[in-house]
N, C-alpha and C positions, 0 to 999 in steps of 0.2 A: 564466473568463479575464477579467481586469479590462479596463476601457475602453481600446481602442486597442492593447493589448499583444498582440503576435504575430498580430493580425488579418489582416495582409497575407499572411503565410505560410499561415494557415488557409484564406483565400480561394483561394490558388493551388492547394493540394493538393486541396481540395474539388472544384475544376473539373478536376482531372487525375487523379492516381492514388489520391486520398483516403487516402494513407498518409503518416504524418509520424513523425519521430523525437522521442521525449520523453526529455529528460535533466534531472535535477535541477540547480538553480542553487545554487551554493555560498552566495551571499549574496542572499536574497530581496528585500532592501531596495534593490538597485540598479535604477535605471531603464533604463540603457543596458547591455545584456548583450553581453559579448565572449566570444570562444572560451575564454579562460582562466578564465572564471567558471563553466564547465560541468564536471561530472564526466565521466569518459571512458566510463563504461558507461551505457547507456540502453535504451529499449524502443521498437521499431517498433510503431506502432499504426495501425489503420484507423479513420478517422472515419465513424461510422454516421449521426450527425445533429448538426446545428448549431442552436442555439436563441438568438436574439437577445434580450437583456435590456433592460428599460426605461432602465437607467442607461448604456446604450451598450456594456456588456460582453456576453459571450456564454458559454453553456454548450456544451460539446462532449461528446457521448456517443461513447466509443471502445471498440474491442476490441483488446486488446494481442495482438501476433502473435509477436514474437521478440526476445530480448535481442540487443544489439550492443555492440561496442567501437569507439569512434572511433579511426580510424587517422590521418586528417589533415583539416584544414579546407581546403576547396577554394573557399569563397566566404564573405565576411563581410558584404557589403552587397547588398541592403537587409536580408537576413536570413542567418542562418548555415546553410551547406550543408557537410555532412561526408561523407567517404568512410568507410564503416564495414565492420567485419567481423562477421558474425553469429556469435553465441556459442550453442553447443548444450549442453544439460544433460549432465553426466557421470553416468551411472547405472550403478551396479554391479549385481550380481545381486539382483533384487527378491525372489527366493525366499529370500535370506539371512535367517536369523533375526533378526540385529540390525537389518536393514533393516525387516522387518515389525514388530519391536518398537518402533522409533522412530516409524514411521507411526501405529501404534495409540496410542502414548503421546501423540503430538501431538493426535489426535482426542479422546482421553480428556480431556486437559487443556483442550482447547477447549470441550468439553461442560461441564465445571465452570465455565468463564468465562462461556459464554453463558447457562447456567441461573441464574447469580447476577448478571447484568447486564442490566437492563431495556432498555438501549440497543440490544441485539441483537434485530433483528426476527425474526418467524417465517420471513419470506422468506429472510433470511440463513442461518437454521438449515437450511432445506430446501436451499439452495444447497450448504451444507457436506455434506449427506448425498449429494448427486449428484456430488461431486467425488471421483474414486477413484484417480487416478494420484498417487504420492507427491510428484512435483515440482510438480503442480498444487495439491496440498494445502498444501505448504510456502508457495507463492506466495499462495494465497488467504488463508491464516491471517494472513500478514504484512500483507496489504492491509487487514485489518479491525482490526488492533491499533493503539493509539495509542503510537507510539514516536518516538524522535528520528530526524531526517533521516539521520544517520549509520548508524543501525541498518537503515533501509530500503535505503540504498545498499549496505551490507555484504551483505545478503541477495541483492540484485540481482547483485552481483558474484561470488557464490559459485556456481561452475559444478557442483561436486559436490553431488548431490542429498542424499546422506547427511550431508554436512557442513551443508547448508542446513537439513535437518530438525533437527539438533542445535542449531543456532543459533536456529531458530524455537521449539524447545522451551524454550530458556533465556529467550527473550522472553516466552513464555507464563507461565512460572513467576514472572517479575518482575511481570507484569500481574496475575496471581492474588494475589500477595503485596500489591500496592498495594490491590487490591479488598478483601482481608481486613482490612487496616489501616483503610481507609475505613469498612467496616461496623462495626469495633470503635469507632471514633471516634463514629460516628452512634449506636451503642448507648449509649455512655457519656453523650452529650448527652441522649438520651431519658430515661436513668435519673436525671439531675440536675434535669430539669424537673418541678416540683411540679404536681400536678393543680390546676386553677383552681377555686375554690369560688365559687358565685354566691349572693348574698343577695337574696331576693325581697322587694320593698318592698310 
């Protein structure tokens, strides 16, 4: 969190419930955030640790708890406070063959992505192996993908776990396609580079 931004709200909740609502801002460039600048769906999160940075900013380690939908704003100053409704996952029969197939395909595509991308650490791969619930798999995979803000928000607002898995699978396919094109470009560049010959004097 950059210097001064939301620090008052962070300080308040750390000394109280340690729980805060996280909502994406529609325009990241705005300095003064108003209620209309926020998406309606967000995530309740518990603050585990606060780390002050040398530049005056801070890092906050959190654990997400539950999705919510903003019902109404009840305070705007000095920080935004909202009345929210908690949103629960809509899970159909997990023994359903389509449900199982979607979950396995997401994990399969994620393995392809992680095996071909050095940015994914071993720790992240181990985390992936320990996530077993379909709804948690969908959320975890989304969190490690590099996608547009609108895609993140779309996944957050999708209450049906089956639909969420389909959307995550689509995002995975797009990411793998980008990685494939990137590797092809790199290969073409390497092929065009002539070996350098050295003349010894």
